C-alpha positions in Angstrom: 47.6 -0.2 -38.5 44.9 -2.6 -39.8 42.8 -1.4 -42.7 40.1 -2.8 -45.0 41.4 -3.3 -48.6 39.6 -4.5 -51.7 41.5 -6.8 -54.0 41.2 -5.5 -57.5 43.7 -8.0 -59.1 45.5 -11.1 -58.2 48.0 -13.3 -60.1 50.6 -16.0 -59.4 54.1 -14.8 -58.8 56.1 -16.3 -61.7 58.5 -19.0 -60.5 56.9 -19.4 -57.1 54.4 -22.1 -56.3 53.0 -20.7 -53.1 52.9 -16.9 -53.8 50.3 -14.6 -55.2 50.7 -11.0 -56.0 47.6 -8.9 -55.0 46.8 -5.4 -56.0 44.7 -3.9 -53.2 42.7 -0.6 -53.0 43.1 0.9 -49.5 40.9 3.9 -50.3 43.4 6.8 -50.7 46.1 4.5 -52.1 46.7 1.2 -53.9 49.3 -1.3 -52.7 50.9 -4.5 -53.8 51.0 -7.4 -51.4 52.8 -10.7 -51.9 51.0 -13.5 -50.0 51.8 -17.2 -49.6 48.2 -18.3 -50.2 48.4 -19.9 -53.6 47.9 -23.4 -52.2 44.6 -22.2 -50.7 43.1 -19.7 -53.1 42.9 -19.2 -56.9 43.5 -15.6 -58.0 40.0 -15.3 -59.5 38.5 -16.1 -56.0 40.2 -13.0 -54.5 39.2 -10.3 -57.0 36.6 -8.1 -55.4 37.1 -9.5 -51.9 37.4 -7.1 -48.9 40.4 -8.2 -46.7 42.1 -7.0 -43.6 45.6 -5.6 -44.4 48.4 -4.7 -42.0 49.3 -1.4 -43.6 52.1 -0.1 -41.4 54.8 -2.6 -42.2 58.0 -1.7 -43.9 58.0 -2.7 -47.6 59.7 -6.1 -48.2 61.1 -7.3 -51.5 59.9 -10.9 -52.1 61.2 -12.6 -55.2 61.8 -9.3 -56.9 58.3 -7.8 -56.0 57.9 -5.1 -53.4 55.2 -6.1 -50.9 53.7 -3.2 -49.1 51.7 -4.9 -46.4 50.3 -8.2 -45.3 46.8 -9.7 -45.4 45.4 -11.4 -42.3 44.3 -15.0 -42.3 43.7 -17.8 -39.8 44.4 -21.5 -40.0 41.1 -23.3 -40.4 40.3 -27.0 -39.9 42.6 -29.6 -41.5 45.1 -27.0 -42.7 42.6 -24.8 -44.6 43.1 -21.0 -44.7 40.4 -18.5 -43.6 40.9 -15.0 -44.8 39.8 -12.2 -42.4 37.1 -10.3 -44.2 34.1 -8.1 -43.3 30.4 -9.1 -43.2 28.9 -5.7 -44.1 29.8 -3.0 -46.7 32.8 -1.0 -45.4 34.7 1.6 -47.3 38.2 0.8 -48.6 40.8 2.1 -46.2 38.5 1.9 -43.1 40.5 1.4 -39.9 40.0 -1.9 -38.0 40.0 -1.7 -34.3 
C-alpha cells in the first residue's frame, strides 16, 4: 500500500548517526517513520516534502522508536540518495499505483 505523505517534522534519532525520525501526514492519520537517511539529508530539508510511503508494513521498533512505515528512495549516482516524490500537487494519503 503506497501512499503520499507530507513530512511535517524531522529530527535526528538521539544516539544514532544514520537515523532520522520523520512525522508524516498521510491524510486521515499521522505516522512516525524511522529512516536511515541522515547521511544524505538534513532534517530541515525534509519538512514540507511529499514522499512515497509504504503504509502497510507491520510497525517495527528501531532504537526505541516505533516506525510505522517506510519511505521509498533510490540510489543515485556516486552513492547519493534520491527520495521518491511527486511532481504535482497531490493530497496527503493519495494512493500510488
